[in-house]
N, CA, C and O of each residue as an XYZ file, in Angstrom:
600
protein
N     -12.782     12.998    -13.148
C     -11.580     13.830    -12.879
C     -12.098     15.272    -13.144
O     -12.921     15.456    -14.042
N     -11.655     16.256    -12.414
C     -12.142     17.589    -12.497
C     -11.360     18.218    -13.747
O     -10.284     17.768    -14.141
N     -11.988     19.255    -14.295
C     -11.374     19.858    -15.445
C      -9.980     20.420    -15.135
O      -9.749     21.021    -14.086
N      -9.064     20.204    -16.081
C      -7.668     20.709    -15.850
C      -6.798     19.782    -15.007
O      -5.583     19.957    -14.918
N      -7.452     18.777    -14.382
C      -6.588     17.838    -13.570
C      -5.889     16.831    -14.602
O      -6.332     16.520    -15.708
N      -4.821     16.432    -14.067
C      -4.073     15.477    -14.944
C      -3.881     14.093    -14.110
O      -3.876     14.084    -12.879
N      -3.741     13.045    -14.823
C      -3.504     11.675    -14.113
C      -2.193     11.190    -14.530
O      -1.967      9.980    -14.502
N      -1.255     12.074    -14.938
C       0.074     11.617    -15.244
C       0.786     11.284    -13.884
O       0.515     11.920    -12.866
N       1.684     10.288    -13.901
C       2.345     10.016    -12.646
C       3.201     11.159    -12.187
O       3.875     11.778    -13.011
N       3.210     11.468    -10.921
C       4.192     12.378    -10.391
C       5.495     11.629    -10.278
O       5.460     10.399    -10.270
N       6.616     12.257    -10.191
C       7.918     11.722    -10.128
C       7.977     10.681     -8.982
O       7.382     10.903     -7.928
N       8.660      9.592     -9.173
C       8.781      8.703     -8.023
C       9.891      9.293     -7.051
O      10.918      9.815     -7.484
N       9.618      9.176     -5.803
C      10.652      9.686     -4.868
C      11.982      8.892     -5.050
O      12.020      7.697     -5.344
N      13.031      9.659     -4.851
C      14.358      9.066     -5.163
C      14.590      7.910     -4.072
O      14.352      8.004     -2.868
N      15.098      6.820     -4.743
C      15.484      5.758     -3.927
C      14.389      4.694     -3.625
O      14.706      3.635     -3.083
N      13.151      4.959     -3.959
C      12.005      3.946     -3.716
C      11.978      2.964     -4.817
O      12.135      3.287     -5.995
N      11.767      1.707     -4.392
C      11.638      0.570     -5.345
C      10.275      0.015     -5.223
O       9.955     -0.754     -4.317
N       9.459      0.430     -6.180
C       8.041      0.086     -6.045
C       7.896     -1.422     -6.590
O       8.539     -1.841     -7.552
N       6.986     -2.171     -5.863
C       6.650     -3.487     -6.101
C       5.302     -3.539     -6.793
O       4.387     -2.945     -6.223
N       5.043     -4.150     -7.919
C       3.793     -4.064     -8.488
C       2.809     -5.279     -8.117
O       3.201     -6.446     -8.160
N       1.568     -4.938     -7.769
C       0.627     -5.929     -7.472
C      -0.570     -5.625     -8.330
O      -1.032     -4.484     -8.363
N      -1.110     -6.662     -9.057
C      -2.156     -6.452    -10.024
C      -3.504     -7.034     -9.393
O      -3.570     -8.155     -8.890
N      -4.484     -6.212     -9.473
C      -5.779     -6.669     -9.046
C      -6.850     -6.369    -10.069
O      -6.638     -5.448    -10.857
N      -7.965     -7.044    -10.138
C      -9.114     -6.675    -10.988
C     -10.183     -6.099    -10.135
O     -10.506     -6.646     -9.081
N     -10.751     -4.987    -10.570
C     -11.778     -4.236     -9.893
C     -13.061     -5.173     -9.966
O     -13.530     -5.520    -11.050
N     -13.549     -5.523     -8.858
C     -14.713     -6.400     -8.787
C     -16.010     -5.504     -8.773
O     -16.006     -4.333     -8.393
N     -17.095     -6.164     -9.218
C     -18.399     -5.476     -9.243
C     -18.753     -5.023     -7.866
O     -19.324     -3.938     -7.757
N     -18.496     -5.691     -6.857
C     -18.899     -5.350     -5.455
C     -18.092     -4.125     -4.987
O     -18.493     -3.489     -4.012
N     -16.982     -3.772     -5.634
C     -16.145     -2.667     -5.249
C     -16.538     -1.283     -5.940
O     -15.885     -0.260     -5.732
N     -17.613     -1.325     -6.749
C     -18.015     -0.245     -7.626
C     -19.349      0.305     -7.162
O     -20.098     -0.362     -6.449
N     -19.630      1.507     -7.569
C     -20.811      2.240     -7.262
C     -21.782      1.965     -8.412
O     -21.421      1.218     -9.322
N     -22.961      2.513     -8.420
C     -23.933      2.280     -9.436
C     -23.578      2.728    -10.863
O     -24.228      2.354    -11.839
N     -22.526      3.540    -10.936
C     -21.996      3.970    -12.198
C     -20.783      3.187    -12.751
O     -20.193      3.457    -13.797
N     -20.479      2.119    -11.849
C     -19.426      1.229    -12.277
C     -17.995      1.740    -11.992
O     -17.025      1.201    -12.525
N     -17.872      2.801    -11.134
C     -16.747      3.381    -10.704
C     -16.260      2.785     -9.334
O     -17.043      2.623     -8.398
N     -15.055      2.497     -9.273
C     -14.547      1.914     -7.937
C     -14.791      2.930     -6.914
O     -14.347      4.068     -7.065
N     -15.516      2.572     -5.811
C     -15.711      3.417     -4.656
C     -14.422      3.883     -3.983
O     -13.445      3.139     -3.896
N     -14.440      5.169     -3.493
C     -13.204      5.654     -2.916
C     -12.616      4.791     -1.666
O     -11.426      4.660     -1.381
N     -13.702      4.251     -1.013
C     -13.215      3.446      0.276
C     -12.452      2.164     -0.072
O     -11.865      1.525      0.802
N     -12.467      1.789     -1.377
C     -11.821      0.575     -1.734
C     -10.365      0.740     -1.889
O      -9.625     -0.230     -1.720
N      -9.888      1.944     -2.212
C      -8.504      2.145     -2.504
C      -7.609      1.894     -1.248
O      -6.550      1.286     -1.401
N      -7.963      2.307     -0.094
C      -7.148      1.830      1.111
C      -7.178      0.292      1.297
O      -6.209     -0.274      1.803
N      -8.211     -0.354      0.919
C      -8.180     -1.838      0.984
C      -7.203     -2.380      0.009
O      -6.537     -3.374      0.299
N      -7.076     -1.739     -1.205
C      -6.111     -2.204     -2.173
C      -4.683     -1.897     -1.704
O      -3.771     -2.658     -2.027
N      -4.453     -0.785     -0.936
C      -3.240     -0.428     -0.384
C      -2.767     -1.679      0.539
O      -1.632     -2.150      0.459
N      -3.727     -2.145      1.390
C      -3.490     -3.161      2.336
C      -3.147     -4.447      1.606
O      -2.213     -5.137      2.013
N      -3.830     -4.784      0.593
C      -3.475     -5.986     -0.213
C      -2.181     -5.846     -0.812
O      -1.473     -6.851     -0.866
N      -1.753     -4.739     -1.277
C      -0.358     -4.586     -1.846
C       0.638     -4.726     -0.823
O       1.678     -5.335     -1.076
N       0.415     -4.196      0.370
C       1.304     -4.299      1.477
C       1.556     -5.717      1.945
O       2.685     -6.071      2.284
N       0.534     -6.514      1.965
C       0.558     -7.906      2.290
C       1.451     -8.659      1.254
O       2.318     -9.471      1.579
N       1.153     -8.311     -0.005
C       1.980     -9.101     -1.144
C       3.402     -8.622     -1.121
O       4.291     -9.417     -1.427
N       3.689     -7.394     -0.784
C       5.035     -6.962     -0.621
C       5.693     -7.736      0.454
O       6.763     -8.295      0.211
N       5.147     -7.817      1.616
C       5.706     -8.658      2.753
C       6.109    -10.109      2.262
O       7.202    -10.628      2.491
N       5.086    -10.678      1.565
C       5.275    -12.057      1.063
C       6.399    -12.076      0.076
O       7.186    -13.022      0.088
N       6.523    -11.110     -0.766
C       7.704    -11.054     -1.774
C       8.941    -10.851     -1.198
O       9.920    -11.183     -1.866
N       9.125    -10.335     -0.006
C      10.307    -10.039      0.736
C      10.737    -11.247      1.467
O      11.896    -11.360      1.865
N       9.749    -12.246      1.675
C      10.209    -13.400      2.302
C       9.696    -13.588      3.701
O       9.873    -14.660      4.279
N       9.075    -12.596      4.260
C       8.429    -12.660      5.698
C       7.002    -12.131      5.554
O       6.807    -10.922      5.429
N       5.977    -13.037      5.570
C       4.646    -12.762      5.534
C       4.197    -11.836      6.767
O       4.848    -11.814      7.811
N       3.176    -11.165      6.594
C       2.633    -10.444      7.770
C       2.202    -11.373      8.773
O       2.328    -11.046      9.953
N       1.678    -12.562      8.450
C       1.268    -13.522      9.378
C       2.557    -13.933     10.283
O       2.452    -14.195     11.481
N       3.719    -13.956      9.605
C       4.934    -14.306     10.442
C       5.170    -13.164     11.429
O       5.520    -13.444     12.575
N       5.008    -11.951     11.071
C       5.152    -10.834     11.929
C       4.247    -11.070     13.246
O       4.688    -11.012     14.393
N       2.953    -11.337     12.902
C       1.982    -11.544     13.961
C       2.322    -12.710     14.938
O       2.126    -12.689     16.153
N       2.876    -13.757     14.199
C       3.273    -14.977     15.092
C       4.433    -14.620     16.067
O       4.599    -15.246     17.113
N       5.198    -13.623     15.693
C       6.209    -13.159     16.563
C       5.783    -12.082     17.540
O       6.599    -11.492     18.250
N       4.402    -11.829     17.556
C       3.810    -10.868     18.544
C       3.956     -9.430     18.140
O       3.925     -8.544     18.994
N       4.116     -9.167     16.852
C       4.258     -7.828     16.393
C       3.107     -7.479     15.458
O       2.823     -8.273     14.560
N       2.493     -6.462     15.591
C       1.367     -5.842     14.743
C       1.920     -4.532     14.270
O       2.595     -3.815     15.008
N       1.605     -4.206     12.946
C       1.804     -2.881     12.410
C       0.460     -2.126     12.325
O      -0.350     -2.259     11.408
N       0.323     -1.308     13.410
C      -0.941     -0.544     13.492
C      -0.870      0.724     12.643
O       0.080      1.505     12.697
N      -1.972      0.881     11.830
C      -1.915      2.061     10.980
C      -2.226      3.284     11.895
O      -3.192      3.307     12.658
N      -1.324      4.304     11.757
C      -1.536      5.512     12.526
C      -1.974      6.658     11.579
O      -2.623      7.592     12.051
N      -1.678      6.630     10.381
C      -1.970      7.643      9.381
C      -2.209      7.104      8.062
O      -1.454      6.221      7.656
N      -3.204      7.537      7.303
C      -3.437      7.098      5.905
C      -3.795      8.408      5.073
O      -4.677      9.193      5.420
N      -3.033      8.548      3.971
C      -3.292      9.616      3.070
C      -3.621      9.039      1.710
O      -2.997      8.044      1.342
N      -4.531      9.566      0.942
C      -4.828      9.173     -0.294
C      -5.355     10.340     -1.176
O      -6.258     11.082     -0.792
N      -4.745     10.456     -2.367
C      -5.152     11.554     -3.238
C      -5.624     10.813     -4.515
O      -4.876     10.097     -5.180
N      -6.984     11.053     -4.816
C      -7.626     10.383     -5.953
C      -7.515     11.325     -7.104
O      -7.773     12.526     -7.036
N      -7.067     10.618     -8.285
C      -6.657     11.516     -9.478
C      -7.526     11.090    -10.632
O      -7.825     11.953    -11.457
N      -7.989      9.793    -10.793
C      -8.791      9.440    -11.909
C      -9.561      8.164    -11.498
O      -9.113      7.404    -10.639
N     -10.715      7.957    -12.126
C     -11.495      6.788    -11.774
C     -10.950      5.412    -12.238
O     -10.384      5.298    -13.325
N     -11.122      4.439    -11.446
C     -10.857      3.002    -11.876
C     -12.266      2.464    -11.966
O     -13.133      2.866    -11.190
N     -12.516      1.543    -12.919
C     -13.882      1.084    -13.283
C     -13.934     -0.452    -13.136
O     -12.916     -1.139    -13.052
N     -15.178     -0.936    -13.110
C     -15.434     -2.340    -12.919
C     -14.712     -3.137    -14.048
O     -14.771     -2.780    -15.224
N     -14.049     -4.204    -13.639
C     -13.241     -5.074    -14.532
C     -11.902     -4.485    -14.845
O     -11.094     -5.202    -15.436
N     -11.581     -3.293    -14.527
C     -10.240     -2.839    -14.825
C      -9.158     -3.717    -14.147
O      -9.331     -4.087    -12.985
N      -8.076     -4.051    -14.820
C      -6.985     -4.611    -14.015
C      -6.074     -3.490    -13.660
O      -5.415     -2.914    -14.525
N      -6.025     -3.171    -12.393
C      -5.160     -2.068    -11.936
C      -3.913     -2.667    -11.354
O      -3.833     -3.826    -10.945
N      -2.885     -1.721    -11.352
C      -1.671     -2.109    -10.727
C      -1.426     -1.250     -9.474
O      -1.385     -0.023     -9.570
N      -1.281     -1.813     -8.431
C      -0.881     -1.106     -7.230
C       0.579     -1.185     -6.953
O       1.106     -2.258     -6.659
N       1.246     -0.062     -7.041
C       2.688     -0.091     -6.832
C       2.899      0.278     -5.361
O       2.324      1.264     -4.901
N       3.705     -0.481     -4.606
C       3.938     -0.233     -3.175
C       5.435     -0.309     -2.946
O       6.162     -1.076     -3.576
N       5.856      0.536     -2.004
C       7.245      0.584     -1.558
C       7.363      0.999     -0.108
O       6.533      1.720      0.446
N       8.458      0.497      0.484
C       8.730      0.915      1.794
C       9.468      2.275      1.699
O      10.608      2.353      1.241
N       8.793      3.304      2.137
C       9.384      4.672      2.120
C      10.242      5.039      3.197
O      11.146      5.859      3.039
N       9.979      4.408      4.411
C      10.803      4.751      5.611
C      10.781      3.661      6.549
O       9.759      2.980      6.632
N      11.874      3.392      7.329
C      11.786      2.445      8.324
C      12.471      3.101      9.522
O      13.544      3.677      9.341
N      11.961      3.053     10.634
C      12.530      3.552     11.880
C      12.464      2.372     12.913
O      12.023      1.271     12.582
N      12.907      2.637     14.138
C      12.874      1.625     15.140
C      11.551      1.102     15.495
O      11.433     -0.065     15.870
N      10.537      1.906     15.399
C       9.102      1.600     15.741
C       8.154      1.852     14.653
O       6.996      1.443     14.748
N       8.570      2.505     13.612
C       7.647      3.003     12.580
C       8.083      2.485     11.183
O       9.261      2.261     10.906
N       7.045      2.311     10.320
C       7.209      2.024      8.883
C       6.223      2.842      8.124
O       5.058      3.019      8.480
N       6.810      3.355      6.990
C       5.900      4.132      6.086
C       5.913      3.440      4.751
O       6.972      3.098      4.225
N       4.757      3.236      4.212
C       4.685      2.594      2.841
C       4.005      3.757      1.894
O       3.115      4.513      2.284
N       4.568      3.761      0.618
C       4.069      4.620     -0.283
C       3.266      3.793     -1.378
O       3.580      2.631     -1.636
N       2.277      4.407     -1.972
C       1.445      3.605     -3.001
C       1.130      4.491     -4.153
O       0.987      5.707     -4.024
N       1.019      3.818     -5.346
C       0.497      4.478     -6.575
C      -0.376      3.415     -7.209
O       0.080      2.305     -7.485
N      -1.614      3.752     -7.436
C      -2.554      2.896     -8.222
C      -2.666      3.290     -9.697
O      -2.994      4.443     -9.977
N      -2.430      2.461    -10.580
C      -2.459      2.761    -11.961
C      -3.533      1.993    -12.737
O      -3.734      0.793    -12.555
N      -4.235      2.770    -13.641
C      -5.266      2.177    -14.531
C      -4.567      1.390    -15.569
O      -3.352      1.479    -15.747
N      -5.350      0.613    -16.258
C      -4.761     -0.293    -17.401
C      -3.988      0.564    -18.379
O      -2.997      0.106    -18.946
N      -4.401      1.751    -18.584
C      -3.534      2.720    -19.550
C      -2.467      3.404    -18.945
O      -1.875      4.276    -19.581
N      -2.118      3.090    -17.688
C      -1.039      3.728    -17.028
C      -1.458      4.984    -16.252
O      -0.644      5.541    -15.516
N      -2.712      5.442    -16.400
C      -3.031      6.766    -15.607
C      -3.080      6.516    -14.210
O      -3.456      5.424    -13.784
N      -2.695      7.536    -13.390
C      -2.713      7.406    -11.977
C      -4.104      7.514    -11.442
O      -4.752      8.553    -11.566
N      -4.585      6.401    -10.822
C      -5.912      6.513    -10.246
C      -5.812      7.183     -8.826
O      -6.639      8.032     -8.494
N      -4.851      6.815     -8.041
C      -4.602      7.264     -6.712
C      -3.253      7.255     -6.252
O      -2.499      6.402     -6.720
N      -2.808      8.110     -5.367
C      -1.479      7.975     -4.754
C      -1.677      8.241     -3.203
O      -2.566      8.965     -2.755
N      -0.778      7.594     -2.474
C      -0.915      7.711     -0.999
C       0.143      7.085     -0.251
O       1.134      6.591     -0.788
N      -0.088      7.109      1.117
C       0.890      6.492      1.931
C       0.160      6.112      3.229
O      -0.824      6.724      3.647
N       0.769      4.963      3.883
C       0.239      4.673      5.250
C       1.456      4.744      6.126
O       2.564      4.472      5.663
N       1.282      5.108      7.399
C       2.284      5.202      8.440
C       1.725      4.164      9.473
O       0.544      4.113      9.816
N       2.756      3.315      9.939
C       2.440      2.243     10.914
C       3.363      2.336     12.122
O       4.536      2.697     12.026
N       2.792      2.004     13.226
C       3.533      1.857     14.490
C       3.530      0.422     14.863
O       2.487     -0.231     14.894
N       4.725     -0.084     15.153
C       4.948     -1.515     15.584
C       4.352     -1.505     17.068
O       4.661     -0.651     17.899
N       3.539     -2.464     17.281
C       2.939     -2.695     18.718
C       2.923     -4.104     19.090
O       2.834     -5.006     18.258
N       3.006     -4.277     20.303
C       2.800     -5.690     20.909
C       1.490     -6.239     20.644
O       0.492     -5.584     20.944
N       1.390     -7.484     20.061
C       0.092     -8.002     19.711
C      -0.936     -8.220     20.779
O      -2.139     -8.293     20.531
N      -0.373     -8.328     22.075
C      -1.239     -8.570     23.180
C      -1.627     -7.259     23.924
O      -2.800     -7.007     24.198
N      -0.593     -6.438     24.237
C      -0.829     -5.193     25.046
C      -1.174     -4.037     24.138
O      -1.879     -3.136     24.592
N      -0.756     -3.990     22.949
C      -0.912     -2.876     22.038
C       0.011     -1.806     22.278
O      -0.122     -0.722     21.710
N       0.981     -2.058     23.122
C       2.014     -0.961     23.418
C       3.084     -0.976     22.341
O       3.413     -2.039     21.814
N       3.638      0.199     22.000
C       4.743      0.302     21.012
C       5.901     -0.600     21.369
O       6.247     -0.779     22.537
N       6.487     -1.160     20.334
C       7.666     -1.986     20.534
C       8.694     -1.641     19.421
O       8.309     -1.095     18.388
N       9.971     -1.949     19.619
C      10.999     -1.876     18.766
C      10.838     -2.937     17.700
O      10.587     -4.079     18.084
N      10.949     -2.703     16.464
C      10.843     -3.737     15.429
C      12.365     -4.448     15.390
O      13.400     -3.831     15.137
N      12.279     -5.811     15.682
C      13.601     -6.479     15.664
C      14.399     -6.223     14.465
O      13.850     -6.087     13.371
N      15.633     -6.152     14.609
C      16.538     -5.931     13.449
C      16.348     -6.785     12.177
O      16.439     -6.286     11.055
N      16.075     -8.110     12.392
C      15.898     -8.976     11.289
C      14.652     -8.532     10.501
O      14.682     -8.507      9.271
N      13.526     -8.171     11.220
C      12.314     -7.725     10.482
C      12.569     -6.331      9.791
O      12.078     -6.065      8.693
N      13.322     -5.506     10.460
C      13.635     -4.234      9.809
C      14.455     -4.487      8.434
O      14.285     -3.816      7.416
N      15.334     -5.516      8.558
C      16.078     -5.851      7.341
C      15.216     -6.370      6.252
O      15.524     -6.160      5.078
N      14.155     -7.033      6.575
C      13.214     -7.524      5.528
C      12.559     -6.450      4.824
O      12.364     -6.540      3.612
N      12.187     -5.388      5.523
C      11.552     -4.243      5.022
C      12.472     -3.534      3.991
O      11.986     -2.949      3.023
N      13.719     -3.592      4.200
C      14.742     -2.951      3.322
C      15.145     -3.870      2.051
O      15.795     -3.428      1.104
N      14.723     -5.079      2.139
C      15.072     -6.072      1.047
C      14.173     -5.779     -0.176
O      12.990     -5.458     -0.070
N      14.804     -5.908     -1.291
C      14.100     -5.855     -2.566
C      13.273     -7.207     -2.768
O      13.782     -8.304     -2.540
N      12.007     -7.054     -3.196
C      11.163     -8.168     -3.295
C      11.784     -9.199     -4.413
O      12.568     -8.804     -5.276
N      11.424    -10.330     -4.321
C      11.810    -11.386     -5.258
C      10.990    -11.280     -6.558
O      11.173    -12.086     -7.471
């Protein structure tokens, strides 16, 4: 972390309900110094998204079986502090926005001591699984995105 930087959490956006997913940093995810490589964090975002879908009752696989894919159109990530080999990190994930064809997820990765490792978001466009063309997210699937996880 650079001098003067802080790893304290920024305020949670109003109305977001974050779902916690715990992962342990594996050796293969670290560099020679034992620090989690920056390219791993977006993979952790995806793992958290998948678990959030499962917790709301409709897995991502169920979306795909209905012919809908959520294509990533944008990914932002701000790195705040290192995670290290064997740290048990908590990835907080929330649905930040749902529109007819778009879903936005917000993330916060926390170190074991609660320090913020990274924060970010992904924006997704619903597309047809075969043609890749944008589609409207069916109302029942939009409703699952608004559901609080079990």
